KOLPA-715046 format. One line per field, with one value per residue (C-alpha): residue number from 1; residue in one letter; chain; z, x negated, y negated. Coordinates in steps of 0.1 Angstrom, whole numbers, plus 5000, padded with zeros to 4 digits. Layout:
N
n [NUM, ...]
res [A, ...]
chain [A, ...]
zz [Z, ...]
xx [X, ...]
yy [Y, ...]
END
This chain:
63
n [1, 2, 3, 4, 5, 6, 7, 8, 9, 10, 11, 12, 13, 14, 15, 16, 17, 18, 19, 20, 21, 22, 23, 24, 25, 26, 27, 28, 29, 30, 31, 32, 33, 34, 35, 36, 37, 38, 39, 40, 41, 42, 43, 44, 45, 46, 47, 48, 49, 50, 51, 52, 53, 54, 55, 56, 57, 58, 59, 60, 61, 62, 63]
res [M, G, G, G, D, S, F, A, S, G, F, I, Y, G, L, M, A, L, G, D, A, S, R, A, L, E, Y, G, S, A, H, G, A, L, A, M, T, T, P, G, D, A, T, M, A, S, L, T, D, V, E, E, L, V, L, G, G, N, A, Q, A, A, R]
chain [A, A, A, A, A, A, A, A, A, A, A, A, A, A, A, A, A, A, A, A, A, A, A, A, A, A, A, A, A, A, A, A, A, A, A, A, A, A, A, A, A, A, A, A, A, A, A, A, A, A, A, A, A, A, A, A, A, A, A, A, A, A, A]
zz [4991, 4995, 4993, 4950, 4949, 4976, 4956, 4922, 4941, 4953, 4923, 4902, 4931, 4926, 4885, 4888, 4915, 4906, 4872, 4880, 4873, 4898, 4925, 4916, 4922, 4958, 4964, 4955, 4972, 5007, 5002, 4993, 5023, 5049, 5040, 5055, 5090, 5098, 5097, 5071, 5040, 5039, 5041, 5070, 5060, 5048, 5027, 5049, 5061, 5025, 5024, 5058, 5045, 5011, 5025, 5043, 5072, 5085, 5076, 5115, 5124, 5145, 5155]
xx [5082, 5045, 5013, 5017, 5045, 5034, 5000, 5027, 5049, 5023, 5002, 5036, 5044, 5007, 5013, 5045, 5036, 4998, 4995, 4960, 4955, 4921, 4944, 4971, 4949, 4942, 4974, 4983, 4956, 4964, 5000, 4993, 4969, 4993, 5017, 4998, 4997, 5031, 5050, 5075, 5079, 5092, 5066, 5069, 5042, 5057, 5045, 5019, 5006, 4995, 4980, 4962, 4945, 4939, 4922, 4897, 4915, 4922, 4946, 4951, 4984, 4990, 5027]
yy [5092, 5103, 5091, 5092, 5075, 5050, 5042, 5039, 5014, 4997, 4991, 4981, 4958, 4943, 4939, 4925, 4898, 4891, 4900, 4912, 4952, 4950, 4935, 4957, 4990, 4975, 4972, 5008, 5019, 5003, 5010, 5048, 5052, 5034, 5059, 5088, 5072, 5077, 5108, 5122, 5110, 5076, 5048, 5022, 4999, 4964, 4942, 4924, 4958, 4965, 4922, 4926, 4960, 4947, 4918, 4942, 4955, 4992, 5016, 5027, 5023, 4994, 5004]
END
């Protein structure tokens, strides 16, 4: 699961949970960016991490 898959899953989650395409785009972008902060092919970002980034945080790993 790379950046594209992470974007897609964040976007789909946003559509399903929020029903708003523009907010879903923010969730997708945030999850895609966060996936690039950890090594390997699996994302380590939580929903809380994604929501913090959507609200104006940064993608720097705080682990």
